[in-house]
Each structure stands twice: as C-alpha cells, then as structure tokens.
N, C-alpha and C positions, 0 to 999 in steps of 0.2 A: 968801434964797438962790434964785437963779434956776435954773429947770429947763434942763438942757443939751439942746440940740437934736440929735436922732439923724440920722446920715447915711443917705441912701437906699441901699438894698441893690440892687446890680446882679445881675440874673439872666441868666446865660449860656445861650444856646439850645443844646440838645443836638444834637450832630452825630453821625450814624451813621458808624461807621468804614467806609472803602472796602474792600469785599471783591472781589478779582479772581478770576473763575472761569476757571481754566486750561482746563477742558474746552471751554467755549464758544469760547475763542480758537482752540484747535486745530481745532474743528469749522468755524469761520469760514475758517481758512486752507485746510482741505481743500476746503470748498465753493468757494472762489475758484479753487483749483487745478483742480477739476473743470470749472468754467466755462471756464477758459483752455484746457484740453485739448479740450473739446468744440468750442470756437471754432476751434482750430488744426486739428482733424480735418476740419471742414467747409470750411475755407478753404485747406487745403494739398492738394497732389497726392498721390494714393494710388498708390504704386509697389509692386507685388507682384513678388517674386523667384521664380525657378524654378531648381531644381538640375538641371544637365544630366546625363542618364543615358545608358547604352548601351541599345540596343534595336533592334527591327525593326518594320516596318509590316505591319498586316493589311489587305491590299488585296483587294477583291472581284473575283475573276476568273471568276465564273460567268456564262455567257451562254446565251441561247436562240437557236440558229442555224437557218437555213433550208438544207436539203440541196439541192444542185444536181447532177444526174446526167445522163448520156446516156440519155434515156428515149424509147422508140418505141412508141406505141400500135398494137395489132394489131386490125384491124376484121373483121367477119363478112362472108362472101359468101353466106350462106344465112340462112333464118329457122327458128326452132325453139327447143327448150328446151336450154339450155347446161348441161353438166356438166364440172367441172374434174377433171383427173387428175394434173397436176403439182402438187407442193406449192409454196405461196407461199414465195419466197426461195430456191427451188431453181434451180440452174444447169442449163439445157437446151441441147442441141446443135441444130444445123440438122436439121430433119426429125423431131425428137422430138415425141411426142404431148403436147399441153398440155390440150386439152379436146375435147369432142364437141358437135355440134349435132344434137339428136334431133328430127326432124319428127314422129315417131309418139308420143313420150312414153313409149316402152317402158322406157328406161333409168330414168326417174324412178319408174315403177311397181316396177321391180326393186329400186331402192335402198330404197323404202318397205317392201317385204316382207322385205328382207334386213338391215335396220338392226340388228335384235336379234342376229343371228348374226355380225356383223363383230367381229373381234378385232384390237385394235391391238397392234403389236409392242412389245417393251421399249424400243426406240429411239424409237418414236412417243410412248410414255407419258413417257419421260425428257425429250423435247423440250417436251411440254406442261407438265410440272412445272417446267421451267426458265423457261418463259414466265410461268407463274403466280407463281413466286418473284420474278422481276424486276419484275412489275407490283406485287406487294405491297410490295416494298422501296421503290419510287419513287412510290407513291400519295400524293397530296396532297388534303386535303378541299377546297381551293380549286379543284381541277380535277376535280370529281366526274363531269363529262361523259366523262372518260376511261374510266369503268366501262363505259359502253355500247359504246365502241370496243373495249374488251378483250373484252367479251362476244361481240361480232361476230367478233373475231379467233379466239377459242377455238372458237366454233361453226363458223366457216369452216374452221379447221384440222382439226377432227374430221371434218367432211364430206369435205374433200379427201383426208384419210388413208383414210377409208372408201372413197372412189371409187378411190383408188390401189390398194387391195387387191382391187378388183373387176376390174382390167384383164385378168386371166386369162380372164374370161368374155366379154370384149368382142367377140371374133370371132364367138362363138356368137350374141350379141345382134344383131350386124349382119346375120348370115345370116337370123335370124328376122324382122328388120325390113325385109328385102328392099330394102336400099340407102337406107333413110330415115334412117340414122345416119351423119353426116358427121364424119370425123376432121379435127381442126384441128391441124396440125403447126407447129412453130416455124419461121418464115421465116428467122430468124437465131439465132446463138448468143447467149445472155444469161440474165439472172436474171429469173424470172417474178414479177410483182406484180399482184394482183387488186384494184386501186383506181385511180381517176383523180381529179385535183383541178384540172386546168387549168394547172398549173405545169410540165407536162412539157417545154415548149419555152422556159421562162423563162431569160433571160440574166441573169448577175450584175449587169450595168450597169443593168438595168431595175428592180432591187429598190428598194422604198421602205418607209417606216415602216408604211404601210397593209398591205403584203404581209407584213411581219414580225409583224403583229398576229394572234396565234393565235386570238383570240376571233372574228375574222371569217373564219376558215379553214373551208372545207367540203370534205369528201372523199367521193366517191361510191364506195361499196364494191360490188364485183361478186360476186354469189353464184350458186351452183349452182341448177339447177331454175328459173331465171328465163327468161322468154320474150324472145328477142332477134330483131331484124330485120336485114335486109341493110344493112350500113354501120355498125351499132352497134359500139362498142369492146368487145372480148372480154377483153382483158388488155393489159398493156404489158411490154416487155422492156427491161431495163437492159443495154446492150450494151458498156459500158466499165467496167473496175475503177477507173479514175481518177474521183474525184468531189470535191466541194467543200462547205464549210459557210460561209455568209455571216452575219456578226454585225454589229450596229450598235455603234459606239464614238465617242468624242470624237476630234477631230483629233490632240490631244496623245497620247492612248493609242495611236492608230493608228501614229504615228511611232515610239513606243517599241517596238511589236511589229515594225515594219518593220526597225528596226535589228538585231533578233535574227535575221531572215531565216527561221529555223525555230523553232517553239515546240512544246512537249510538251503534248498535249491529252488530258484524261481525259473519256471518255464516261460520263456519270452513270447511264445506263441499265444498264450492266453493269460499270462501274468499269474498263474496259479503257483503255489509253493508246495513242496513236499520234502521230508527228511530222507536223506540218502546215507547208507552205510558206506564208509570209505575203505577201499582196498587198493593197494599199490601193486602195479604190474611192471616188472622189469622185462620188457619184450626185446625182440631181436635188435631193434634200431632205436630204442629210447625208453623213457619212463612214462607210464600211463597210470591214470587213476580210474578205477571202476567204482561207480556209484550205484548201489543196489537199492531198489525201491520195491515196495509191496502194494502199491496203489498207483492210480493214474495211468496205467498201461493202456486201457481201452481208448483214452483220449488221444494217444499218439500212436495207435496201432498201425496206421498207414504211413508213418514217418520213419525214415531211417536216420536222417540227420536232424538233430534237435538242438536249438540254441538255448543255452541255460546260463544263469548267473548264480554264483555261489554267494550267498548272503552271509556276511560276517559282521560282528561288532567291531567298529573301528577302534584301533588302539590309540589312546590319547596319552600325550606326555610332552616332553621337550622335543621340538622339531629342529634338527640341525642338518646341514648339508653333508653328504658323504665325503666331500673333499676335505672336511675339517677333521676327519677321523684318522687316527694314527695308532700304530702298535709300538710299545716301548718295553724294553727289558728291565727287570729289577732283580735285586738280590732277595732271596727268601730267608728270613731269619726267624728262628723260633721266638714266640712271644715271651717266653720266660727270661730272655736276656735283655729286655728293654729296661731302661732305668731313667729316672729324672735326675738331672745334674746341672752343673754350671751355676751361673748366677741367676737363673730363671727356672721356670717350670718346664723348660723344653725337654723333649724326649730324645734319647740317644742310646748309645751302647759304649761299654768300656772296652777299648781295644788294647790288646797287649802289645807293648813296644820293647825294643831291646836297645840298650845304650852301647857306647863304644867299648866299655869295659865288660860287656856281657851281662850287666844287670838287667833284670826284667822289671818293667814298670807298666802301669796302665794309664791311659788317658781317655777322657770323656770325648766322644765324637757325637756332636749334635746332628741328627738326621731328621728328614721329613718322611712321615709315613704316608704312602700313597693309596694303600688298600690293605686288607687283611683277609685271611682265611680262618678256619677254625683253629689252626695251630701256628701260622706264620704271619709275619708282617712283610709287606712289599716295600723295600727300601731303595732309595736312589743309588745308582752305581757310581756317582761322582765322589762320594765321601768315603767309601770303603773299597777294598780290592779283593779279588779272589785270592784266597790263601790267608787273609788276615784272621787272627784269632780274637774272638770276643769272649769276655768273661761273664759268667752268670753272677748276678748280685748275691752277696753273702754266701758264696760257694766257691769251690775250687774248680768247678767244671768249666771247660772251655769249648767253644764251637768254631770250627774252621769254616769260613764263608766259602760255599761251593755251589749251592743251588741257585738257579736262575729261573724266574717266571716272567710271563708276558701279560701285560694289561692293555686293553683297548681304551683309548681316551681321546681327549682334545687338548689344545693349548689354550688356557685361560689367560686373558690379558687385562684383567681388571686392575692389577697393580702396576701396569706399565711394562711388564716383562712376561715372557712366555713361561707359564706355569702349567705343567701337565696335570690333568684331572681325569680320573677314571670315569667311564660311562658304562651303563648297562643298556644295550640295544634291545628294545622290545620288538620292533618291526622295522622293515626297511624296503624301499623300492630302488629304482635305478638312480635317483637323485637325492633323496632325503632318508633320514632315519628318525624313528621315534625312540627316545631314551628315557629312562626312569628319572624322575625329578627328586630333588631333596634327599639324595643318598649321602651317606656319611662322608665320602671322599669325592663326590661328584659335583654336578652342576645345579644351578637354580635358575629360574626364569629371570630374564634380563641380564644374565651374565654376558660378557663379551669374550668371544673366542676368535682364534685365527681362522679365516675362511679357507686358506690353502695351507694345510699342515706341513707340507713339504717345504714351505718357504721359510721356516724358522727352525731353530734348535732350542734345546733347553736353556732357559734363563736369558735368551736374547732380549735386549731392550727394544721396546716398540716406540718409535718416534712418531 
C-alpha cells in the first residue's frame, strides 16, 4: 500500500484591517481651511466700514495776538530823578500831572522815609488782589518768565499808588526844593502806560512771524526813582479807544472769518468778551487777521501780547472721517433730455446708435443720477461715453456728451457694494468733516460708508 502524498498547505498573509481616524480627517480639513483663509486675507483688499453719526467738530480757536494801538511816547525836557504819580492804565486829561522830575532827589528821600506810613485805600488793595488773582489763573509753567514781569508790575503799582497818596505834600516839597522839582503834565488826553517796546508806531501791514514770536519780545519797563536825561522817554499815552489785535492764520481760515464780518472774542486774561471786526492782511510772509475793537482797550493797555479765543457756534451735522471723502467725475447732461423708459420707472436717456447698414436707431440707456444743478444732471461715466449723442424726448434735437463735472462724496456700502454718494461739507478739521444730512443724493445718519475711499472702486462688492 503506497503512502498518500500530502497537499501543501497555503498560508495566507495577515492583513490589518483599515481603521479610518475621523478626528484626523476633520483636523486636516480645518487646517486646509485656515490656509485658504490666510491666503485670501493677504491677497484680498481690506475694506473697513464706518457708521455715519451726528456730531460736531472741536476746532482750536485760541490765538496769541499782537495789540496795535494809537501810542505816543512822551519825552523829558529836563534831567533828574523821575517819580510817577498817575496810575498805569489810568485815563488822564490834558494838563493832568503824570510824573515829576526831581533834580534835587528830595522826593526820593521823602518816599524812602515815608514808605512805612503809607496806607493803601480799599480800592487800591482790591485792584491789586484782582491783578494777583488774574495772574494766578492764567499762569503757565512754560512761561515762567511772566513771574518776573508780574513782580515788576505789582511793585510798580504799589509804588505808584504810594506816590499818588503823597500828592497832597507835593506843593510843600516844591517850595522846599526851590524850583528843582519839575511837574510833567500830560500834553494830551489818554491812558498812561509805563513801558516801551519799539512797537509803538508799528503798522499792521508790517507784522511778520518774527514780530509775533513772543520769545523774542523785549519790553523796557519805566520805574520811579530812576535817573533820566533830556530826551529820554518818560511814559507813553494811548490816545484812542479804538484798537486792534492781529493774529496769524491760514488763508482758508482767514476767508472763513472774513465771511462772518464780526466775530465774538473772549479775552483769556479776564474771560471778558467783545465783538471784533474782521479784516484780512496779506503781509510779506503770510496771512493775518486783524480784529478791530472799540472798547476794552484800557483793560489791556499795558499788554502787547494777548491770548484770545474766537467763539463760534459749532456746526452740527453728519460726522465722517476725511479719509472717506473722494472726488469723482461725472457727465453733465441737460435736464431736458431725461426720460422714463424700459419696463420700470427708471430714469435714463435715449442714445442714438448706428446699424451696420447705416440706419439710425435709438436705445434707452438706464442711468443713475448722482446730483443735479439748475440745468444739468450728474450722470455716471460707465454707461455713456464722450461723443455719444442723446435725443430730446418728442423732439429732433440731439446733444453730444462733452461736459464733465466733479462731485465730492463717499462710498456708501449699505447694499453690499460701493455706491458713490454726494456730500456737502459744512466744516472740517484735520481729521473729520461735518456734512449736511438728508440731502436728495447724499447720506443719512447710520449709513455705512467705506473708511478709506482709496481702497475701493465704483460698484466693488464688499465681503
């Protein structure tokens, strides 16, 4: 019996079952989506919207001005020690005593011996307290030099008040000095000022930026008990109540003020207000505004530089950033040529066209009106071309499109695309403009506009 041959056994290779990891698939999809979003962000235009709101502009109307007055210096005809008896800022009449020139020095000795016994009146003390309060209110660390000016003014005021109270003894002193004390009476009626600065004869047309630089300004203060010579300036008289303040402005701001004719001015020194007449000066190195007043001169008689604020009614309207404003060109088409047509009540024009065989036909072109004047409509340049002829309804008259006009506006994005809207700017500063609201072709409050007008073009879709 033969042994049966065994068949070889086939061994199948073990195959690991396929396990799909759902988490990895989701992660991969998210990763790809992020890559696409990053790519789209860096390759697409970034358009930022701005919601239109109502508001007003905060405009800086504070200026440092130069006072121009009718000033006449009075000079000495003798030599000696000067002593003032009229108060600075006081109005004196013709022939009133202002000061004395003492060749003997007797008055100075008398003042030195009687200083302790001088009593100031309640009015004198009240005036000095007012001066101190005004200085304290307007003091600035950046202008510390004003402390020394104020110290001189208070010292001079006290000395002049003291001299004023000694006038009762003046005749006795003159008798004892045997004619060596000369009385200096006012040659004209005016307001007395005890300082000179070289600007007494300055004309407004000669003012420059250098003159308006207060850091370069020097004032020579005139004090009692000083030795004067023949021909020296003793004091000056302001002989006219009419005076002016000159400020530096831009040409645009000067024109705005000129349109008002008169402006309400606040003097920051004492918070008083007065109306000033506006005049514009085109001087050698810039544009200046001269404000003319007919009151308040005596209050600022001793001041050359005066801080003022021009008070204006704030313009209110729609407040938009200047970066959103753009200029755009449009065709100007006479109003007589507009027509209603098509399958709706849309406005447009009948344009003349020519067929291949030379036949002349007309077609209705729907257009959007962006603004209007008394005679013309402003029409978008994308639907018509220069040289196209449009026909007047019920007439044989034709008009060749040729005139172009410019409108100022913004891009409205309420409908998801950039739509030009005309605006009327009422007032503006460096960052924002106030525009008229609810105009026929303009904006309304809460409209959304493109913040950066240069980032879009007409009819761009906003994602």
